[in-house]
Each structure stands twice: as C-alpha cells, then as structure tokens.
C-alpha positions, 0 to 999 in steps of 0.5 A: 416379613414378620412371623405369625404372632400368637393370635394369628390364623395358621391356615384360612382355607386351603392355604396355609399362613407362613409369615405376616406381611403387613396391616392394611386398612382392612385387615392382615396380610400374610404370606401362604403356602397352597396344598401343592406347596406354591406361595400366594398372598392372603387377605385376611378382613378386620373382625369389626369389618366381616359383620358390616353386611354392606361392607361385604358386598363391596369386598366382594365387588372388588375381588370381582374386578381384579378378577375381570383382568387377570391373566399376565397383567396383573397379579391374579386373584387365585381364590376368595370368599366373601361369604367367610369369616372371616371374608379372605383373598389370594392373589399371585405372589410375584418376584419382580423389581419396580420400574422404578426400583430399576431406575434408581438402580440401573438409570434411564432404559435405553431405546428398545426397552422403553420399546417393550415397555410401551408395548406391553404398558400399552396391553396391560391398559388394554386388558383393563380399560376392556374390564371397565376399569380407570387405574387413575395411578400409572407411574413407575411404583405401581409397574412390576419388570416381571420376567414376562412382561411389565405388571401393572399393579395397585387397584387401589384407586380405581375407578369403575367405568359403569360406576361413573367416572366423574370425579367427587367434587374435591376428590383428586387421587393420584400421584400428581406428577403422572396424573392427567390435565383432568385429574388435577383440574377435577374433571372427568377422568376416563381411560384417556386419563390412563393415556396421558400418563402413560406417556409420563412414565415413558418419558421418565424412563427414558430419562430417569426423571418425571418430566413434571416434577417441579419445588413445589405441588403448585408449579407441577400442577402449573406443569401438567395443565401448559403445554407439554414439555421438552422431550429430551431424551425420548427416543424418535421413533417413540416422541411421536407416542408420548406426544399424542399421550400428552394431548390436553384433549382427552379426545385426541388421545391414543387408544392403547391398541394404537400404540401396540400396533404402531409399535409392534409395525416399527420394532426389530430385534435389539440384536440385529438392529439392521434386519428387515422386517421380513426377515424377522417375520419370516423367522417368527410365522410359518409359511400358511400364517399370517400376521396377527392384526393387532389394531382389531379384535383381541389382543394375542399378543404376549406383553413384550419383554424387554428386548423390544423383539417382535412377538407375535407368536403367544406361545413364545417364551417371553425375555427376561428384564435383565440382562444376565437373567435366563429365560423362561416360558410363560406358565399357563393358567397357574400362579406365577411365583414371585414378590408381592405384586399387587394388592389389588383393585380393594387391598391397601398397597400404600403401606407395602410400598412405604416404609414400616416404621417402628418407634425409637422411644416409647414411654408411660406417662403415667407409669406410676399412677397404676400397678400391673393388672390394673386398667385405667381410662388413659389419654394423653394430647395436646402436644406442642414443641417448644420454639427452640425444638428442645421441650416437648409439653402435653397433657394427659387425664387418668381414671381408676376405677377401683371398685363399687366400695372405693372412690374412682381415682381421677388425676389430670397433668401437664407435663414437659419432657426432653425433646430427644430423648423423652425424659420428663423434666417437669409435671404439675397437678391440676387441681379439684378446683381448677382445670387445666386448659392450653399448653402454650410456650414463650419464646425462651422455652418457658412452658406455661399453661392456662387454668380456670374455674368452672363458673368464674370468672378469671383465669391463671397462667402457670409456669408449669417447670418451676410451679410459679403463677406468672399472671392472674386476671379477673376476667373471662377469658376463652383462649389465651397464648404466649405472644412472638415476643416473650414479654406478652400474653394475648388473651380473647374472649370472642365478645371482647376481641385480644387484649395483650398483657405484659407477663411480668407486670401483668398490665394490659398493653393493646387491645385489639377487636374482635374478630369474627370467627375468632382469631385464635380459636384454630390452629397457630403456626409454630411461629404464632404469626398466622391462625386458621379458624373455620366457618362451617367449609370455609377456612380463612387464614389471617396474621396475627394479631392485626386480624388481616386476612391473607387466605379464604379456602374455596373448595371444601365440601364439608364441614371442616373438623381441624386445621393445621399452618407450618412454620411461616403460615405458607402452606394451609392443611383441612381435614374435612368431616369426611375424611379428605385431607387438603393442601394449599399452598397460601403463597400461591392462593391455591389448592395443591393437592387432597389425600380423600384417606390416610388407606390409599385403596379403592373400597377407603377411598369411594366407600368410606372403610379406611381407618378415620384421620383423628390426628394432623399436622404438618412438618415445619418445612410444610412438605410432609403432613402427619394423619394420625388414625383411629387404628393407632398408626400415624401416616406420613404424605408428601404434600410436593407429589403426593405420595405416601412415604411412610407408615408409624406405626406401634400406638395401640387405641386412636392417635389424639395428638400428632407433633413433627420435629422442630427439623423435621426428622421426627414425628412425636404421637399420643392418644388413647392410652397412656403412652407416648412415642417419638419416630425417627425418620429416615 
C-alpha cells in the first residue's frame, strides 16, 4: 500500500486516511480508520468531477444502489457524502482471497465446498436481483471467499432493471468466457444472464478451468452459443444445477431461490456423509420449530459456508472457507474487518484486480532545451518501432515563451532511441522552411523522415541518423511509406493513387490506381502488408499495395477515430468517438470483443465519465490491446479473455502515442510533455 502523498487529504468526514491504495477513473482510494479504529475503504472523487452537477447526481444514485444490496452478500457502503466537497464514499474493508486465487493456489474445490459455494452465490444473486440490479460480470475474480460465505463484488458494470436491461448496440460488457449467450449476441440481458454465469463459475470451480475457454475470442463465443460443453468434473448432484443454468433460453433457467432450495434439500454435513437428513434437522431445530421454507418469501438462511452444511438457524456461526481457519460468529450490523473487497457499483475495481506497473525507464527527450524553472509546451508522439525491434523513432515539438521582449523559441525534432535502453542514437531538427512529417523504417533499420514545405509541391525523404537526403520528388505527396522491399518507397496522393519509387535512383517503378478512401491514409500493419482506412463508421482493411479489400466492419455505431492492426494484419482494433474499442478477428471475419471504456466501472461505461481513450496499439501477436488515456495511464486488455490485465502509470498528462516492443513484452508511451517511458510487462 502506498503512503499518503503530501498533497493527499489527511481526513475525510469522520475518517482518518492511513494510506493510498490506488487511483481509479473517479478519484483516489484510501485505507482509512473510523473514530473507533475500524478499517474502511474511502474513495474521494476527483476535483474536476466534483464540480460536475450531473456527475454528482449519478454518483448519488450509484451509492444508493450499492446500499440497497448490502448485508453479507457484498462489501457494504457504510457512509457517504455525495454533496461533500469533494464527494466521497466509505465501504467495509474485507480480508479474503478471491475464488480465482483459491483455485490457483489449491486447485478445484471438492463436492461439499462446491455445494456451499453454489448456495451462497445463489443467495447473493437473489439479493442483488431483488434490488433491481443485474450483475453481468459474475466470475471467480469477483467472488471473495470470506469467512461468513462468498461475497459477490465488482458492481462496476451492473445495470439497473428499472433503467432498462437491453444492452446498447455494440456495448457488450463483461468477461467473455463467463458471459451468457445473450450477452455475446448483444441481446436483452436480465437476471437470467447472471444464472448462466453462475453455472460457468460452478463448473470452473469444479475443474479449475473455464469450460468455454479457447485459443481465440471467436472460438469462445462459438462455444457459448453452441450446445453446452461436457460437465466432466462436476459432481452428479450439481450437474443438474449447471445444466439448468446453461439453458440457452433465459426463460428456462432457474431463479436463485430454486437453486438454494434444491441444494438445501439435498445437503448433508460434510463430516457425516451417511447421516440422515432428519437427524441433521433435529440437531438444528427445536421440537417446536419448523424448517424454514427457502423456496418462497424473504431468505433467512445466511450465506452457506464451504462446509456444505444445511444452515437453517440464522444465528448459528458459519464456517471458514479454509480448513485451518477458526470459526467466527457473524458480526451483525457491523463493519467487517477484512481485505479490499469491492468498490461497489461506481468504483473502479479493475485497477485493483490488475497489477499497476511503474515504468522501467523514463527519459526527458528535451532536457537540453530548457532550464530548471522554465515551463515549455512540449509533446512527444508518432512513436514507431523498427522491423527488427532494435530502434524506436518519434517526433517531438517544443515551444518556450521567454517573455514579452524575447521571441518564443520553437523547435521540432525527429529522434532515434535504442529500444532496449532508450539511449539516444540520432536526431534531426526541422528547418524553418520545411515541416517534419511522418517517420518510417526500411527493412534494414534505416529510419527515414518525410519533410514538406508549406504550399510547395515537393517532398523529401531523409535518413535521420546520417542526415542524408535519400529521395527528392518534384510533385505533391500526401503520404509516404517505405515499402516492404527496403529498396522502394510508396507515395500516395489522394487523386493520383500510389506510386512506387526506387530509393537509390529515384526512378518510378510502378503505379497503382487511386483508392477511395486512400489506401495509406489509415493504420498500417507493422509488416506493411495491410492497411485499415476509415470512412465514417466504416473501416476497410485492404492489402498493400494491391488495394484488394479483405474485410469491412459492420458493427460500429459512431464515427471511428483511430485504428490499429497487428503483425500480419489478422487482428483489427477500432476506437470510436464515444470511447468504444472493438476487436476484430479478420481471419474469421467477425467481431470478437467490445471494450466500452478502459476504466471498468458502471458510471464510465454507461455515462461516459471514464478517462478518454487517446491512443491505441495492438501487440504484434494481436493478443493484447493498449489504450492510452487522457488521465496519463495506459491500460492493457487481453483480447482473448476480455480481461483488464494491467495499468501502466507514471506519465503526467495525456498519452498520445503507444507502441509495443517487437516481442510484445514491453510498452513505450509518450504524449503531452517531454517524457518518454518504457514498461516491461510481467
């Protein structure tokens, strides 16, 4: 846990802040203490959002929704002040591993533990649905194995039923292998969707692996919408439950209380497998008591422990999820003392479930251009990696206002760095009469920059390291790229099409007709074999330089702002103007996944208050997408599982350019300011 920084508040409301746990899309998250010395988690809203009245109203609604679930099903909201300056909320601090961690450490659960898990989750979902909410992302990582039973956390993408349960077109949310068929097909999503996910969680806990997992997102979707997979490893008494949850027709799936009732009627003590149900009931109930009917009316049974016992008396202590843990009574109406569970509904849980990484190397690319105390306006961008992965190139601009009587200093450079160490290995400054345009690499690693003069119909291509003029053309050129063959250069003018030039002699080698939209106007795959060009909401992927169309998108609902292709051009990422990222498998010709925001929260997904996505990149193998944000962070998502894998922090200001290393094991990023960063991924 991070210590408080000098600029952090020391108290909020009645709570003393001890340490900063991290930051999310809406603010800072702290470990805090109540006046009675109880630990709680406090989230303080960012100042810029605190001044937004519409945000305050949404924030208040989300806090209210979180309070409604409460009890021992979630991490309770214990206090909040949506009208405060700034607004804040405090939740219980829960110490418990997630089901995902238990499976990784201990392997699949046994039959008694599985039955208790199923009953506890069913009761939790019943409480959630009774409050008019659909969770929509039930998975092992969102289930805490607390001593009083499983807690369902992460309401970041929950949807209120009274707000309408139909997904917005194109906004598939959730974790792909745990989605229901209606989620992956973007149909109406209601409480029954959570029941399909419950079946998947039980099967996963029984086997240690998700039965719908596959090598590609397309294969995962196909498994989900196909007949149910094998239930090998699921105990016989739970197979009927999983089978019922996996019905493709939502109307045929059981309600949570049906599962609770069915399993409670079957359960026997784990330590007395030969005991008769009547014997256990008589132990638990007095002669003048009747067994609770769990099939109707409000549930009175506490969340079952992992001991698979039939608990009918709500005052009875429940068992620990771990064999070595002592039994402890349920603390009624109190604040549970335990590890960070869930920052419910409105909170950014994903940054805490995924690791936060600091940069391995950071350099100031303009450190020789200004002195301490001066505040230039700087930006570094257009990052591009050489084909062999050894050299990184980028452009930067610099402006320093030296006062009323002195002219403003302007500089623009293209620079080369060693991709391993970020040591500078070459640079070229733009002249006053020429603008530095795009940077490209030849196959042998030679870095070339195209320059142009304002209102002049000519173009030049310079070797950056040698500062040598390689090619000069007496005609207007809109775009210039080094071809797949190191000896040629491709130029494009919107009306004249693509021309191929010999880099040594300057002779014209070949011509290709003009394309609409222009072939080289969008993103190129790193191997320069495919391009993705944008026309409104439509993106077309074509071969270079033939121009043959290989794929056209049909699911975008807003103007596309940027695109990215992986090595080989078989995975496409698109980012639209409302912040939705879509991932396409071009070999299968279909949409694989939709990421509605890099901050995985209810508010940011559905009300647009998450940080803006300002940069987009795909790993060479297409398995990871990097989303740079206006908040300075870069978030990495697994394109196969739809999981937020890590958050790369350390940049101050908007991220404008992101590039993966050649092996996909690292990330470069830059943008506002003069800093260039490199992260090494675990």
